[in-house]
C-alpha positions as CSV (number, residue, x, y, z in Angstrom):
1,M,149.3,30.1,103.5
2,K,151.2,28.6,100.7
3,S,151.4,25.1,99.5
4,G,154.3,23.1,101.7
5,E,154.7,26.5,103.7
6,Q,156.5,25.1,107.2
7,V,154.0,26.7,109.9
8,L,155.7,27.3,113.3
9,I,154.3,26.9,117.0
10,L,155.4,27.9,120.1
11,T,156.9,25.1,122.2
12,A,156.4,24.9,126.2
13,K,159.7,26.5,126.6
14,G,158.4,29.5,124.5
15,A,155.1,29.6,126.0
16,E,157.2,30.2,129.7
17,E,159.8,32.7,127.9
18,L,156.6,34.7,126.4
19,R,154.5,34.8,129.9
20,Q,157.9,35.0,132.5
21,H,160.8,36.2,130.9
22,A,162.1,33.4,132.2
23,F,165.2,33.0,129.8
24,Q,166.0,36.6,129.4
25,L,165.6,36.5,125.1
26,D,166.3,39.9,123.7
27,V,163.7,41.9,122.5
28,T,163.7,40.5,118.9
29,A,163.2,37.2,119.6
30,R,160.8,38.1,122.2
31,N,158.5,40.1,119.4
32,I,158.8,36.7,117.1
33,L,157.1,35.1,120.0
34,S,154.5,37.3,120.7
35,L,153.8,37.4,116.6
36,I,153.4,33.3,116.9
37,E,151.1,33.8,119.5
38,Q,149.0,35.9,117.6
39,G,148.6,34.3,114.9
40,C,151.8,34.5,112.4
41,K,152.8,31.2,111.8
42,T,155.2,31.0,108.6
43,S,158.3,32.9,108.4
44,D,157.2,35.2,105.3
45,A,154.0,36.4,107.9
46,I,156.9,37.0,110.4
47,L,159.1,38.9,108.4
48,Q,156.0,40.9,107.1
49,R,154.8,41.8,110.2
50,S,158.0,42.4,112.7
51,M,159.0,45.6,113.2
52,F,163.1,45.0,113.2
53,P,165.0,44.4,110.2
54,H,164.7,41.2,108.5
55,N,168.4,39.9,108.9
56,S,168.2,40.3,112.8
57,V,164.5,38.5,112.7
58,I,166.4,35.6,110.2
59,D,169.1,35.1,113.1
60,A,166.2,35.3,115.7
61,L,164.2,32.8,114.3
62,R,167.4,30.5,113.6
63,R,168.3,30.9,117.5
64,L,164.7,30.4,118.4
65,L,164.4,27.3,116.6
66,T,167.7,25.6,117.9
67,N,167.1,26.1,121.2
68,K,163.5,24.3,121.1
69,F,162.0,27.7,122.2
70,I,159.3,27.1,118.9
71,A,159.3,24.4,116.4
72,V,157.9,22.9,112.9
73,A,154.3,21.8,112.8
74,D,152.7,20.3,109.5
75,D,150.9,22.6,107.9
76,E,148.0,20.7,107.4
77,P,145.6,20.0,109.8
78,E,144.3,16.3,109.8
79,S,140.8,17.2,109.7
80,R,141.5,17.9,106.6
81,S,142.7,14.0,105.7
82,G,139.4,12.2,108.0
83,G,142.2,11.9,111.1
84,A,144.2,10.2,108.8
85,A,147.9,11.4,107.1
86,D,148.5,10.3,103.1
87,P,151.5,9.6,101.8
88,A,152.2,12.7,100.8
89,R,152.4,14.3,104.0
90,A,153.8,12.0,105.3
91,A,156.6,12.3,102.8
92,R,156.7,16.0,104.2
93,R,157.1,15.0,107.4
94,E,160.0,12.8,106.5
95,L,161.7,15.7,104.1
96,R,162.3,18.3,106.9
97,L,166.5,19.2,107.9
98,N,168.0,19.0,110.9
99,F,169.9,21.5,111.8
100,G,173.2,20.1,112.8
101,I,173.7,18.8,109.3
102,S,176.4,19.8,107.2
103,P,175.7,21.9,104.6
104,S,178.4,21.0,102.3
105,Q,176.8,17.4,102.0
106,A,173.7,18.3,101.8
107,R,174.6,20.5,98.7
108,F,176.0,18.1,97.3
109,A,173.6,15.1,97.8
110,L,171.1,17.5,96.8
111,S,172.4,18.4,93.6
112,N,172.9,15.1,92.4
113,F,169.5,14.1,93.0
114,C,168.7,16.6,90.8
115,M,170.7,15.9,88.3
116,D,169.9,12.5,88.7
117,E,166.4,13.1,88.3
118,F,165.8,15.7,86.1
119,G,169.0,16.0,83.7
120,T,169.6,19.5,82.6
121,D,166.0,20.1,83.0
122,G,167.0,20.9,86.8
123,Q,170.0,23.0,86.7
124,Y,168.0,26.0,88.2
125,L,167.7,23.7,91.1
126,V,171.0,22.6,90.8
127,D,172.1,26.7,90.8
128,A,170.1,27.3,94.0
129,V,171.1,24.9,95.8
130,S,174.7,26.0,95.5
131,L,173.8,29.2,96.8
132,C,172.6,27.8,100.2
133,T,174.9,28.3,103.1
134,E,172.8,27.1,106.3
135,V,170.3,24.7,107.0
136,M,166.9,27.6,106.7
137,S,167.9,28.4,103.0
138,L,168.3,24.6,101.9
139,Q,165.1,23.9,103.6
140,E,163.4,26.4,101.4
141,V,165.6,24.6,98.3
142,L,164.6,21.1,99.3
143,N,160.1,22.3,99.2
144,S,160.8,23.5,95.5
145,I,162.8,19.9,95.0
146,R,159.9,18.6,97.1
147,A,157.0,20.5,94.4
148,E,158.9,19.5,91.3
149,V,159.0,15.9,92.1
150,A,155.5,15.4,93.3
151,E,154.0,17.8,90.2
152,R,156.6,15.9,87.2
153,C,157.7,12.4,88.7
154,A,155.7,11.5,92.0
155,H,156.7,7.6,91.9
156,R,160.2,9.4,92.9
157,L,159.4,10.9,96.1
158,P,160.2,8.0,98.2
159,A,164.1,8.5,96.4
160,L,163.9,11.9,97.9
161,V,163.1,10.6,101.2
162,V,166.0,8.4,100.9
163,C,168.2,11.4,100.1
164,V,167.7,13.4,103.1
165,R,167.3,10.6,105.6
166,E,171.6,10.3,104.5
167,I,171.5,13.9,104.7
168,N,170.2,14.0,108.2
169,E,172.4,11.0,109.2
170,T,175.3,13.6,109.0
171,D,173.2,15.9,111.7
172,D,176.3,16.6,113.9
173,A,175.7,18.2,117.7
174,S,179.8,18.3,119.0
175,P,180.6,20.7,120.7
176,T,183.5,21.2,117.4
177,G,180.5,21.2,114.8
178,S,183.0,19.3,112.7
179,H,180.6,17.1,109.9
180,V,183.8,14.7,108.6
181,Q,183.8,10.9,110.2
182,T,186.8,10.2,111.5
183,T,186.5,7.0,109.2
184,A,186.7,9.1,106.4
185,P,189.7,11.0,104.6
186,A,190.7,14.2,105.4
187,G,188.9,16.8,103.6
188,K,185.9,14.7,102.1
189,P,182.9,13.6,103.0
190,A,181.9,9.6,103.5
191,P,178.6,9.0,101.6
192,S,176.7,6.0,102.8
193,K,176.3,4.9,99.2
194,P,178.9,5.1,95.9
195,A,178.8,8.6,94.6
196,P,176.5,8.9,90.8
197,A,178.6,8.8,88.9
198,R,179.8,12.7,87.2
199,G,178.6,14.2,84.1
200,P,181.1,16.3,82.1
201,P,182.5,19.3,83.8
202,D,180.4,21.8,82.1
203,I,177.2,20.3,83.4
204,K,178.2,19.5,87.0
205,P,179.0,22.4,89.3
206,A,182.6,22.5,90.8
207,Y,180.6,22.8,94.5
208,A,179.1,19.6,93.8
209,Q,182.6,17.6,92.9
210,K,184.3,18.8,95.7
211,P,182.0,18.7,98.7
212,G,182.9,20.3,101.6
213,A,186.7,20.9,101.0
214,S,186.7,24.3,102.8
215,G,183.7,23.8,105.2
216,G,181.3,25.1,102.5
217,Q,182.5,28.4,102.2
218,G,185.3,29.2,100.1
219,S,182.7,27.4,96.6
220,D,179.6,29.4,97.5
221,P,179.7,31.7,94.6
222,L,177.4,34.4,96.8
223,R,180.7,34.9,99.2
224,L,181.6,38.7,99.7
225,E,185.7,38.8,100.2
226,S,186.7,40.4,103.0
227,S,189.1,43.5,101.5
228,I,185.9,44.8,99.3
229,S,185.0,48.2,99.0
230,L,182.3,48.9,100.9
231,A,181.6,52.2,98.9
232,Q,181.3,50.3,95.4
233,A,179.5,47.0,97.4
234,R,176.8,49.2,98.8
235,F,176.2,50.4,94.8
236,A,176.5,47.8,93.3
237,L,173.8,46.3,95.8
238,T,171.7,48.9,96.0
239,E,171.6,49.6,92.3
240,F,170.6,45.8,91.4
241,C,167.6,45.8,93.8
242,L,166.2,49.0,92.1
243,N,167.0,47.7,88.7
244,Q,165.3,44.7,89.9
245,F,162.6,45.1,92.1
246,G,162.1,49.0,91.7
247,V,160.2,50.1,94.4
248,Q,159.4,46.9,95.9
249,G,163.0,46.6,96.7
250,Q,163.4,50.3,98.8
251,E,163.7,47.0,102.1
252,F,166.9,46.0,100.7
253,V,168.4,49.2,99.3
254,D,168.0,50.9,103.1
255,A,168.8,47.8,104.6
256,V,172.2,47.8,102.3
257,N,173.0,51.4,103.2
258,R,173.3,51.1,106.8
259,C,175.5,48.2,106.5
260,G,179.3,49.6,107.8
261,D,181.0,46.3,107.3
262,V,181.1,43.1,105.6
263,P,179.4,41.6,107.4
264,G,176.1,43.0,107.6
265,L,176.5,43.4,103.6
266,Q,176.4,39.5,103.8
267,K,173.8,39.0,105.7
268,V,171.8,41.5,103.7
269,L,172.9,39.3,100.7
270,S,171.5,36.3,102.0
271,L,168.4,38.6,102.5
272,I,168.6,39.0,98.8
273,R,169.2,36.1,97.6
274,T,166.5,34.3,99.5
275,D,164.1,36.5,98.3
276,L,165.2,35.9,94.5
277,F,164.9,32.0,95.7
278,N,161.3,32.2,96.3
279,R,160.4,34.7,93.4
280,H,162.6,35.8,90.9
281,R,165.0,32.7,90.2
282,D,165.8,33.8,86.7
283,L,167.4,36.9,88.4
284,L,169.9,34.0,90.3
285,P,172.6,34.5,87.0
286,L,172.6,38.4,87.5
287,L,172.9,38.7,91.3
288,L,176.0,36.1,90.5
289,A,177.4,38.6,87.7
290,C,177.0,41.4,91.0
291,V,178.8,39.6,93.4
292,R,181.7,38.8,90.6
293,E,181.9,42.9,90.1
294,I,182.1,43.4,93.4
295,N,184.5,41.0,95.0
296,D,187.1,42.5,91.7
297,T,187.1,45.2,94.2
298,A,188.9,43.8,96.9
299,S,192.3,44.6,97.6
């Protein structure tokens, strides 16, 4: 297991579903519960072992976490530290994003943190944050930020904890899902501390300057236009995967070729993006260029 990787465990509710089928979950969700019980404790392990398509597994993982059939546990048992939680482990517990947070405000806060702490050396982290549209991918990038802080400026971990705490304060469980506070001007977030001074336009990305202006989606550079050519999009993404991953990208190629609509392609694109975050960050600009070319086919 990789250091800092989140460990998944069954809750009592999940165990009850596995034993008695009490909540009538679908076969994909039940397969995930079974894999966790068999010892697949991380999302990567589950994706490798599951017989179902990656996008279906990721959607099922989100539902299981949100509905509390599974939970995230500490990835290091207390016995390894003599039964006492060390500061780094305590920080990991405080660096978990709530599932109801505002993604747009989270992108804004994490981008500002990276630019403030790392300057232009943290641009690749800012770029990674900008591509995140949901909490699970934001958490993956946050794990990378935490590792960078621990390695380069460990004394700034408390500042990162404060940043995450402020993000989690945007957690909104209301039925409408709105993340805009009623006391804030329409269309703008209400940060709990003054925003840091903006850098030059070529350093601060557009999404960080205008967080949440359109629900967080208009600023996503990997969002496919609804009127693109499906045939050309499938061709472009297939070519990207084969060129960059070789035979290891065949599962992505197969998933792309199975897509019959734009939402399906968007889900596969999210999987490709996540893989790049974890293993090939240097290829992100190439993926951005590929998506721009696809969106140029929009009618």
